[in-house]
C-alpha positions in Angstrom: 28.7 90.9 54.1 25.1 89.8 53.7 24.1 88.8 50.2 20.9 90.1 48.7 18.3 87.4 47.6 18.5 88.7 44.1 22.2 87.7 44.1 21.4 84.1 44.9 18.7 84.0 42.2 21.1 85.3 39.6 23.7 82.8 40.6 21.3 79.9 40.4 20.1 80.9 37.0 23.7 81.2 35.8 24.6 77.8 37.2 21.6 76.2 35.5 22.5 77.8 32.3 26.0 76.3 32.4 24.9 72.8 33.5 21.8 72.4 31.2 23.6 71.5 28.0 25.4 68.5 29.7 22.2 67.3 31.4 20.2 67.6 28.2 22.8 65.7 26.3 22.8 62.9 28.8 19.1 62.5 28.8 19.0 62.6 25.0 21.6 59.8 24.8 19.7 57.6 27.2 16.6 58.0 25.1 18.6 57.1 22.0 20.0 54.0 23.6 16.5 52.9 24.7 15.2 53.5 21.2 18.1 51.6 19.7 17.5 48.6 22.0 13.8 48.6 21.1 14.7 48.7 17.4 17.1 45.8 17.8 14.5 43.8 19.7 11.9 44.4 17.1 14.3 43.5 14.3 15.3 40.3 16.2 11.6 39.4 16.5 11.1 40.0 12.8 14.2 37.9 12.0 12.9 35.0 14.2 9.5 35.2 12.5 11.1 35.2 9.0 13.1 32.1 10.0 9.9 30.4 11.2 8.1 31.3 8.0 11.1 30.0 5.9 11.1 26.7 7.8 7.3 26.4 7.3 7.8 27.1 3.6 10.4 24.4 3.4 8.2 21.9 5.2 5.3 22.8 2.9 7.5 22.3 -0.1 8.5 18.8 1.2 4.9 17.9 1.8 3.8 19.2 -1.6 6.6 17.2 -3.3 5.5 14.0 -1.4 1.8 14.7 -2.2 2.6 15.2 -5.9 4.5 11.9 -6.0 1.6 10.1 -4.2 -0.9 11.7 -6.5 1.2 10.6 -9.5 1.1 7.0 -8.2 -2.6 7.3 -7.6 -3.3 8.7 -11.1 -1.4 5.7 -12.6 -3.3 3.3 -10.4 -6.7 4.9 -11.1 -6.0 4.8 -14.8 -6.0 1.0 -14.6 -8.9 0.4 -12.3 -12.6 0.6 -12.7 -14.2 3.3 -10.4 -14.4 2.0 -6.8 -18.0 1.1 -5.9 -17.5 2.5 -2.4 -16.7 6.0 -3.5 -19.1 8.4 -5.2 -17.9 11.4 -7.1 -19.0 14.9 -6.3 -22.3 15.7 -7.9 -22.4 17.9 -11.0 -26.1 18.0 -11.9 -29.4 16.8 -10.6 -32.0 14.4 -12.0 -34.9 13.2 -9.7 -35.8 15.4 -6.7 -33.1 15.1 -4.1 -30.8 13.1 -6.3 -27.5 14.4 -7.7 -25.6 12.9 -10.6 -21.9 13.0 -11.3 -20.8 12.1 -14.8 -17.2 11.1 -15.2 -14.9 8.9 -17.4 -12.0 9.1 -19.7 -11.2 9.2 -23.4 -8.5 6.7 -24.4 -6.6 6.0 -27.6 -3.8 3.4 -28.1 -1.6 2.8 -31.1 -0.2 -0.7 -31.0 2.1 -3.1 -33.0 2.3 -6.8 -32.2 3.9 -9.9 -33.8 1.2 -12.5 -32.9 -2.6 -12.7 -32.8 -3.8 -12.6 -29.2 -6.6 -13.9 -27.0 -9.1 -12.4 -26.2 -8.4 -10.1 -29.1 -5.8 -7.8 -30.5 -5.1 -4.2 -29.4 -6.0 -3.3 -25.9 -7.7 -6.6 -25.0 -4.7 -8.7 -25.9 -3.7 -11.1 -23.1 -1.8 -14.1 -24.3 -0.9 -15.2 -27.9 -2.9 -17.7 -30.0 -0.8 -20.9 -30.1 0.9 -21.3 -33.4 -0.3 -17.9 -34.8 1.9 -16.0 -37.3 2.0 -12.6 -38.8 2.4 -9.1 -37.4 -0.2 -6.4 -37.2 -0.8 -2.9 -36.0 -3.7 -0.5 -35.4 -5.2 2.2 -33.2 -7.8 1.2 -30.5 -10.2 3.5 -28.7 -12.4 0.9 -27.0 -10.9 1.7 -23.6 -12.9 5.0 -23.6 -15.3 4.8 -20.6 -18.2 6.7 -19.2 -19.9 6.3 -15.8 -22.6 8.0 -13.7 -22.7 8.1 -9.9 -26.1 9.0 -8.3 -26.4 10.0 -4.7 -28.6 11.9 -2.3 -31.8 9.9 -2.5 -33.5 9.2 0.8 -34.6 5.7 1.7 -35.6 5.2 5.4 -34.2 6.3 8.7 -30.4 6.8 8.4 -30.3 5.0 5.0 -29.4 6.9 1.9 -29.8 5.7 -1.7 -27.8 6.0 -4.9 -26.5 4.1 -7.9 -23.7 3.5 -10.4 -24.0 3.1 -14.2 -20.8 2.4 -16.2 -20.0 1.5 -19.9 -17.2 1.2 -22.3 -16.9 0.1 -26.0 -15.8 -3.5 -25.8 -19.2 -4.8 -26.9 -17.7 -5.7 -30.3 -17.7 -4.0 -33.7 -20.8 -2.8 -35.7 -21.1 -5.6 -38.2 -18.4 -7.3 -40.3 -18.0 -4.9 -43.2 -15.0 -2.9 -44.3 -15.8 -0.1 -41.8 -16.9 -2.1 -38.7 -13.7 -1.6 -36.8 -14.4 2.2 -36.6 -17.9 1.6 -35.2 -17.4 0.1 -31.8 -20.4 -1.1 -29.8 -21.1 0.1 -26.3 -20.9 -2.5 -23.5 -22.6 -2.3 -20.1 -20.0 -2.9 -17.4 -21.7 -2.2 -14.1 -25.2 -1.2 -13.2 -26.2 -1.3 -9.5 -28.1 0.6 -6.9 -26.7 1.5 -3.5 -28.1 1.7 0.0 -25.8 3.3 2.6 -26.1 3.9 6.3 -23.3 6.4 7.4 -24.2 6.0 11.1 -23.5 2.2 11.1 -20.9 2.1 8.3 -23.0 -0.3 6.3 -23.4 -0.3 2.5 -25.4 -2.6 0.2 -24.9 -2.8 -3.6 -27.6 -4.5 -5.7 -27.1 -5.2 -9.4 -24.4 -6.0 -11.8 -20.9 -5.4 -10.3 -17.5 -6.9 -9.9 -17.3 -10.0 -7.6 -15.2 -10.0 -4.5 -12.2 -12.0 -5.7 -10.9 -9.0 -7.8 -9.6 -6.1 -5.9 -10.6 -2.9 -7.7 -8.1 -0.9 -5.7 -5.3 -3.3 -6.6 -5.5 -3.5 -10.4 -2.1 -3.6 -12.2 -1.2 0.0 -13.3 -1.2 0.5 -17.1 -2.5 3.1 -19.6 -2.9 0.5 -22.3 -4.6 -2.4 -20.4 -7.5 -0.8 -18.7 -10.7 -2.9 -19.3 -8.5 -6.0 -19.7 -5.7 -5.5 -17.1 -2.2 -6.9 -17.5 -2.2 -10.6 -17.1 -6.0 -10.9 -16.9 -7.1 -14.4 -17.7 -3.4 -15.3 -17.9 -2.7 -15.6 -14.1 -2.7 -12.1 -12.6 -6.3 -11.7 -11.4 -9.5 -13.8 -11.2 -12.9 -12.2 -11.2 -15.7 -10.8 -13.4 -18.9 -8.8 -13.3 -22.1 -10.6 -12.3 -25.6 -9.5 -11.2 -25.8 -10.0 -7.4 -25.8 -8.3 -4.0 -22.9 -7.2 -1.8 -23.0 -6.0 1.8 -20.0 -4.0 3.0 -19.7 -3.5 6.8 -17.1 -1.3 8.5 -15.7 -3.2 11.4 -14.2 -0.2 13.3 -16.5 2.5 12.0 -15.6 5.9 13.5 -12.4 4.5 15.1 -8.8 5.5 14.5 -6.0 3.5 12.9 -6.4 1.2 9.9 -9.9 0.8 8.5 -11.2 -2.8 8.6 -14.2 -3.9 6.4 -16.0 -7.1 5.8 -17.7 -7.7 2.5 -20.2 -10.5 1.8 -21.6 -11.3 -1.7 -23.9 -13.6 -3.6 -23.8 -13.5 -7.4 -25.6 -15.1 -10.3 -24.1 -18.4 -11.4 -22.2 -18.7 -14.7 -20.3 -21.3 -16.8 -19.4 -22.1 -20.4 -22.5 -24.2 -21.2 -24.1 -26.7 -21.5 -27.2 -24.9 -22.8 -27.8 -21.4 -23.9 -25.2 -19.1 -22.4 -27.2 -15.9 -23.2 -30.4 -17.1 -21.5 -29.3 -18.2 -18.0 -29.1 -21.9 -19.0 -25.6 -23.0 -18.1 -24.1 -25.5 -15.6 -23.6 -22.5 -13.2 -27.3 -21.6 -13.2 -28.8 -25.0 -12.4 -31.1 -24.7 -9.4 -30.7 -21.9 -6.9 -26.9 -22.1 -6.7 -25.3 -18.6 -6.5 -21.7 -17.8 -6.3 -21.0 -17.1 -2.6 -18.0 -15.0 -1.6 -16.5 -13.1 1.4 -13.7 -10.6 1.7 -11.8 -9.0 4.6 -10.3 -5.7 3.7 -7.9 -3.4 5.7 -6.5 -0.1 4.6 -4.0 2.4 6.1 -2.8 5.8 4.9 -0.5 4.4 2.1 -1.3 0.7 2.0 -4.1 -1.9 1.8 -4.5 -5.6 2.0 -7.3 -8.1 1.5 -8.2 -11.8 1.5 -11.2 -13.3 -0.3 -12.8 -16.7 -0.6 -15.2 -18.0 -3.3 -17.6 -21.0 -3.6 -20.2 -22.2 -6.1 -21.5 -25.4 -7.6 -21.3 -26.5 -11.2 -23.8 -29.1 -12.5 -22.8 -30.2 -16.0 -26.1 -32.1 -16.5 -27.6 -28.7 -17.4 -30.9 -27.0 -16.4 -32.9 -29.9 -17.7 -30.7 -32.5 -16.0 -30.4 -34.6 -19.2 -27.2 -33.4 -20.9 -24.5 -36.1 -21.1 -21.7 -35.2 -18.8 -17.9 -35.6 -19.4 -15.7 -37.0 -16.6 -18.0 -36.0 -13.7 -21.6 -34.8 -13.5 -20.8 -31.9 -11.1 -18.1 -30.3 -9.0 -17.5 -27.3 -6.9 -15.8 -24.0 -7.8 -13.5 -22.8 -5.0 -10.9 -20.1 -4.7 -8.8 -18.2 -2.2 -7.3 -14.8 -3.0 -4.9 -12.5 -1.2 -3.6 -9.1 -2.3 -1.9 -6.0 -1.2 -0.4 -2.7 -2.3 1.9 -0.1 -0.8 2.8 3.4 -1.8 5.8 4.6 0.2 6.6 8.1 -1.2 7.5 7.9 -4.9 7.4 4.1 -4.9 4.5 1.8 -5.8 4.2 -1.9 -5.0 1.3 -4.2 -5.9 0.7 -7.9 -5.8 -2.0 -10.6 -5.7 -2.0 -14.4 -5.5 -4.8 -17.0 -5.9 -5.4 -20.7 -5.8 -8.5 -22.7 -6.6 -10.3 -25.1 -8.9 -13.1 -24.9 -11.3 -12.8 -21.1 -11.7 -13.0 -20.7 -15.5 -16.0 -18.3 -15.0 -13.6 -16.0 -13.1 -11.1 -16.1 -15.9 -9.0 -18.6 -13.9 -7.3 -21.7 -15.2 -6.1 -19.6 -18.2 -9.7 -19.2 -19.0 -10.5 -22.9 -19.4 -13.6 -24.6 -18.1 -13.5 -27.8 -16.1 -12.6 -29.2 -12.7 -9.1 -27.8 -13.2 -6.9 -26.8 -10.2 -5.1 -23.5 -10.7 -2.6 -21.2 -9.1 -1.5 -17.8 -10.2 -0.6 -14.2 -9.3 1.3 -11.0 -10.2 3.7 -8.5 -8.8 4.3 -4.9 -9.9 6.7 -2.2 -8.9 6.7 1.4 -10.0 8.7 4.6 -9.3 7.9 8.3 -9.9 11.0 10.1 -10.9 9.2 13.5 -10.9 5.6 14.5 -10.4 5.1 13.8 -14.1 7.5 10.9 -15.1 7.2 7.4 -13.8 7.9 3.8 -14.8 6.3 0.4 -14.0 7.5 -3.2 -14.2 5.0 -6.1 -14.1 5.3 -9.9 -13.9 2.5 -12.5 -13.8 2.3 -16.3 -13.9 -0.6 -18.7 -14.4 -0.1 -22.3 -13.7 -3.1 -24.7 -13.9 -2.6 -28.4 -13.1 -1.4 -29.9 -16.4 -3.1 -33.3 -15.8 -6.4 -31.6 -15.2 -6.0 -29.5 -18.4 -5.3 -32.5 -20.5 -8.2 -34.5 -18.9 -10.7 -31.8 -19.8 -9.5 -31.1 -23.3 -12.5 -31.0 -25.7 -14.8 -30.5 -22.7 -13.9 -26.9 -21.9 -10.1 -27.1 -21.9 -8.1 -25.6 -24.8 -4.8 -27.2 -23.8 -3.2 -24.1 -22.2 -0.6 -25.4 -19.7 1.4 -22.5 -18.4 1.6 -18.7 -19.0 4.1 -16.0 -18.1 3.7 -12.3 -18.8 6.2 -9.4 -18.5 5.4 -5.7 -19.1 7.4 -2.5 -18.7 6.1 1.0 -19.2 7.3 4.6 -19.2 4.5 7.1 -18.3 4.0 10.9 -18.4 1.1 12.5 -16.6 0.1 16.1 -16.2 -3.3 17.1 -14.7 -6.0 15.2 -16.4 -3.8 13.9 -19.2 -1.6 10.8 -19.3 0.7 9.2 -21.9 2.4 5.8 -21.7 4.8 3.7 -23.8 4.5 0.0 -22.9 6.1 -3.2 -24.0 4.4 -6.5 -23.2 5.8 -10.0 -23.6 3.7 -13.1 -23.1 4.9 -16.8 -23.3 2.2 -19.5 -23.4 2.9 -23.2 -23.2 0.2 -25.4 -24.7 -0.6 -28.9 -26.1 -2.9 -30.0 -28.9 -3.3 -33.7 -27.9 -1.9 -34.0 -24.4 1.4 -35.3 -25.6 3.1 -32.6 -27.6 4.2 -29.3 -26.2 4.3 -25.9 -27.9 5.6 -22.6 -26.7 4.2 -19.4 -28.3 5.7 -16.0 -27.5 3.9 -12.8 -28.4 5.1 -9.2 -28.1 3.1 -6.0 -28.2 4.4 -2.4 -28.2 1.8 0.3 -27.5 1.6 4.0 -27.1 -1.5 5.2 -25.2 -3.0 8.5 -24.3 -5.8 9.2 -21.8 -7.9 12.2 -20.8 -9.8 12.0 -17.5 -13.0 14.1 -17.0 
């Protein structure tokens, strides 16, 4: 029997109605599976990103911890050292047109107790004990307080730029000799020099009163007590002083990679302990045009530095007029060789310096005795930062002049100091601009009064120091 078209249409509609729920369910489930896979992929990507972020955070924390430890070591080192002549601080106000001025410094106070009188003075400029001295003493010393100005931005000529540095503390003595003089400290000019710098060639020239080249300003023994007079100074650790003169610093691999090499050349005003007027340029070191000549090779990496320096000058004991009776010899040369280095691996700090020479009393060598005296000395120091705030340092220095030379020059510039050993240990706490340190210093000096007898004098000093940098 022939079916009517309407029959087929009704059958097709009925079949579609029966099958559509199953088909719709299948399509819906496929969409759900696709969406679930997409969600899983998205969550996996988010998880991977979170893991990367977490690892970056861990790395950042490690770097931050290392940086804080290095900064801790740098703060302790900077507390001991005069501001480097090669680095100018960020300007804070202006003076002459085009010139910016940065004013910085620190306020320092030290409470001390000691069982001997010391040379070059008590308190924070104590270095080694006065032979045979007796009696204990104590006090509070604020003379380490220091202020300096860095000037920059002045134009000179071509690629050359100008600037300057002015620095003072309060070791100029006390105001008078009365009952209240020790609370009225006198300012003292430390450094005053102008700078000419060429950033294209890596050349810098310093003209004026500044530290000579035998003392590494970036290698001063760390201490919050011994700032202006570093640990062991004059007693074997360092040789050097501030003189008017000119220094040229030349980068040897300017703009290159790797360690930075620099050559420094200097010529400084002569100096000696007489004969003549020591405050009017009439000493054995000022006779004729006879400057102190020096050279230094300096190399520095990311966490270390090293240097070597040489010194030469001529001492004429006949004086400026050439008529002063001379002891032992009418003239001699002042010569010295110095090497030093420091290293800051992580939380550790290591410093050291060694020198040898003769006739270097004007550089605080030969245990600060004047004469043609051969001398060798040096220091080592190690420190460790337990945390970003707490650290400890241990120091040892020895000064060993030639005993026969010391005895030969007694009464002519020698005080009979034969040998000196100094030990110092400190515990420090620093936070931001503040630092506090507890330090024990022990110094043992061997001396003679007539070239035959021998005397050993031991001095101890316990100090508690606080400092605020600004």
